[in-house]
Backbone as CSV, one residue per row, in Angstrom:
resi,resn,N_x,N_y,N_z,CA_x,CA_y,CA_z,C_x,C_y,C_z
1,UNK,0.843,-1.167,0.000,0.000,0.000,0.000,0.895,1.239,0.000
2,UNK,0.424,2.265,-0.699,1.162,3.516,-0.788,0.170,4.666,-0.733
3,UNK,0.568,5.760,-0.096,-0.292,6.938,-0.016,0.368,8.070,-0.800
4,UNK,-0.388,8.642,-1.727,0.068,9.798,-2.493,-0.591,11.039,-1.905
5,UNK,0.188,12.089,-1.731,-0.320,13.303,-1.103,-0.029,14.503,-1.997
6,UNK,-1.039,15.353,-2.191,-0.864,16.627,-2.883,-1.123,17.717,-1.851
7,UNK,-0.227,18.697,-1.813,-0.363,19.762,-0.821,-0.154,21.120,-1.470
8,UNK,-0.806,22.118,-0.918,-0.619,23.502,-1.338,0.558,24.044,-0.532
9,UNK,1.656,24.379,-1.207,2.847,24.804,-0.478,2.683,26.179,0.164
10,UNK,1.786,27.001,-0.367,1.555,28.321,0.236,0.744,28.215,1.516
11,UNK,-0.362,27.480,1.460,-1.229,27.369,2.639,-0.790,26.243,3.577
12,UNK,0.092,25.371,3.080,0.566,24.209,3.834,-0.570,23.265,4.206
13,UNK,-1.572,23.191,3.329,-2.704,22.298,3.547,-2.695,21.186,2.518
14,UNK,-3.086,20.007,2.946,-3.207,18.869,2.042,-4.458,19.067,1.200
15,UNK,-4.306,18.975,-0.123,-5.441,19.159,-1.017,-6.003,17.832,-1.505
16,UNK,-5.200,16.777,-1.449,-5.657,15.478,-1.932,-4.781,14.380,-1.354
17,UNK,-5.410,13.296,-0.962,-4.691,12.090,-0.558,-5.320,10.921,-1.305
18,UNK,-4.484,10.034,-1.801,-4.983,8.876,-2.542,-4.205,7.644,-2.091
19,UNK,-4.906,6.578,-1.816,-4.287,5.333,-1.387,-4.270,4.376,-2.571
20,UNK,-3.111,3.775,-2.811,-2.963,2.802,-3.901,-2.519,1.467,-3.314
21,UNK,-3.019,0.428,-3.907,-2.635,-0.912,-3.483,-2.439,-1.768,-4.726
22,UNK,-1.749,-2.854,-4.578,-1.549,-3.775,-5.696,-0.513,-3.280,-6.682
23,UNK,-0.776,-3.459,-7.979,0.189,-3.140,-9.027,0.548,-1.662,-9.089
24,UNK,-0.397,-0.778,-8.775,-0.129,0.659,-8.864,0.999,1.082,-7.928
25,UNK,1.223,0.329,-6.871,2.279,0.663,-5.925,3.646,0.590,-6.592
26,UNK,3.810,-0.272,-7.576,5.107,-0.484,-8.203,5.428,0.497,-9.324
27,UNK,4.481,1.311,-9.722,4.730,2.278,-10.787,4.180,3.647,-10.383
28,UNK,4.986,4.393,-9.638,4.572,5.708,-9.141,4.209,6.669,-10.261
29,UNK,4.868,6.546,-11.407,4.633,7.502,-12.489,3.196,7.431,-13.015
30,UNK,2.503,6.318,-12.803,1.113,6.202,-13.245,0.155,6.939,-12.307
31,UNK,0.568,7.224,-11.097,-0.310,7.879,-10.120,-0.424,9.386,-10.366
32,UNK,0.639,10.024,-10.817,0.647,11.486,-10.943,-0.402,12.034,-11.901
33,UNK,-0.565,11.495,-13.102,-1.599,12.046,-13.991,-2.993,12.021,-13.368
34,UNK,-3.328,10.935,-12.661,-4.630,10.862,-11.997,-4.755,11.915,-10.905
35,UNK,-3.695,12.113,-10.137,-3.725,13.125,-9.081,-3.912,14.520,-9.660
36,UNK,-3.169,14.834,-10.715,-3.268,16.154,-11.344,-4.680,16.383,-11.874
37,UNK,-5.233,15.400,-12.575,-6.591,15.539,-13.116,-7.618,15.715,-12.006
38,UNK,-7.474,14.969,-10.931,-8.413,15.078,-9.812,-8.355,16.462,-9.187
39,UNK,-7.166,17.006,-9.024,-7.021,18.342,-8.439,-7.613,19.397,-9.364
40,UNK,-7.323,19.293,-10.655,-7.839,20.261,-11.624,-9.367,20.225,-11.668
41,UNK,-9.939,19.030,-11.620,-11.391,18.883,-11.692,-12.097,19.267,-10.398
42,UNK,-11.354,19.308,-9.288,-11.986,19.640,-8.008,-12.289,21.135,-7.951
43,UNK,-13.159,21.503,-7.084,-13.507,22.911,-6.896,-12.577,23.609,-5.914
44,UNK,-11.613,22.879,-5.364,-10.770,23.454,-4.318,-9.644,24.334,-4.854
45,UNK,-9.317,24.225,-6.138,-8.255,25.056,-6.709,-8.691,25.592,-8.062
46,UNK,-8.205,26.771,-8.404,-8.501,27.328,-9.719,-7.361,27.046,-10.682
47,UNK,-6.153,26.863,-10.152,-4.992,26.622,-10.993,-3.888,26.014,-10.151
48,UNK,-3.152,25.070,-10.721,-2.022,24.501,-9.989,-0.803,25.407,-10.070
49,UNK,-0.537,25.965,-11.230,0.612,26.848,-11.398,1.926,26.099,-11.489
50,UNK,2.328,25.455,-10.387,3.596,24.723,-10.349,3.362,23.350,-9.744
51,UNK,4.145,22.395,-10.208,4.063,21.047,-9.684,5.448,20.633,-9.216
52,UNK,5.578,20.307,-7.957,6.839,19.846,-7.391,6.750,18.338,-7.199
53,UNK,7.717,17.603,-7.734,7.706,16.144,-7.622,9.141,15.633,-7.647
54,UNK,9.314,14.378,-7.260,10.669,13.822,-7.305,10.931,13.158,-8.653
55,UNK,12.141,12.674,-8.835,12.616,12.190,-10.132,11.876,11.015,-10.719
56,UNK,11.127,10.267,-9.920,10.390,9.123,-10.455,9.345,9.573,-11.474
57,UNK,8.964,10.842,-11.408,7.953,11.388,-12.316,8.562,12.076,-13.535
58,UNK,9.839,11.892,-13.765,10.536,12.527,-14.885,10.364,11.687,-16.151
59,UNK,9.232,11.884,-16.841,9.037,11.192,-18.113,8.182,12.058,-19.040
60,UNK,8.262,11.786,-20.326,7.606,12.621,-21.340,6.091,12.684,-21.196
61,UNK,5.462,11.580,-20.854,4.016,11.570,-20.707,3.538,12.529,-19.616
62,UNK,4.249,12.541,-18.517,3.889,13.444,-17.419,4.141,14.890,-17.819
63,UNK,5.263,15.153,-18.471,5.535,16.525,-18.920,4.477,17.018,-19.901
64,UNK,4.053,16.165,-20.828,3.001,16.562,-21.776,1.709,16.915,-21.037
65,UNK,1.332,16.085,-20.090,0.085,16.321,-19.373,0.131,17.617,-18.564
66,UNK,1.212,17.861,-17.860,1.236,19.060,-17.021,1.385,20.325,-17.873
67,UNK,2.145,20.255,-18.972,2.222,21.426,-19.864,0.867,21.703,-20.504
68,UNK,0.145,20.647,-20.894,-1.185,20.789,-21.499,-2.133,21.528,-20.551
69,UNK,-1.932,21.373,-19.255,-2.773,22.024,-18.256,-2.180,23.335,-17.743
70,UNK,-1.140,23.835,-18.398,-0.562,25.126,-18.028,0.201,25.114,-16.721
71,UNK,0.775,23.974,-16.374,1.487,23.826,-15.101,2.993,23.811,-15.371
72,UNK,3.748,24.505,-14.559,5.200,24.494,-14.657,5.744,23.345,-13.805
73,UNK,6.580,22.480,-14.400,7.112,21.347,-13.625,8.392,21.709,-12.879
74,UNK,8.499,21.208,-11.678,9.725,21.263,-10.889,9.991,19.850,-10.428
75,UNK,10.747,19.115,-11.239,11.030,17.714,-10.951,12.445,17.619,-10.384
76,UNK,12.548,17.108,-9.164,13.830,16.970,-8.493,14.436,15.612,-8.857
77,UNK,15.571,15.644,-9.543,16.211,14.394,-9.968,17.172,13.895,-8.937
């Protein structure tokens, strides 16, 4: 089991938590697009602006998705 957390760095509040079990635990890069879409679709934010993530999310599919939504990536390698 793994817990994914999205937080607003300005307000220091958690905006989304998602629990994954089974196969999804072994591929973290598959979790980020779902998290981003859920946050964008929620009424709690009007814009993400920037996305901070670690190097496991450094792939072309994720970059395409976040650029498509007008988000600036900050991926720590």
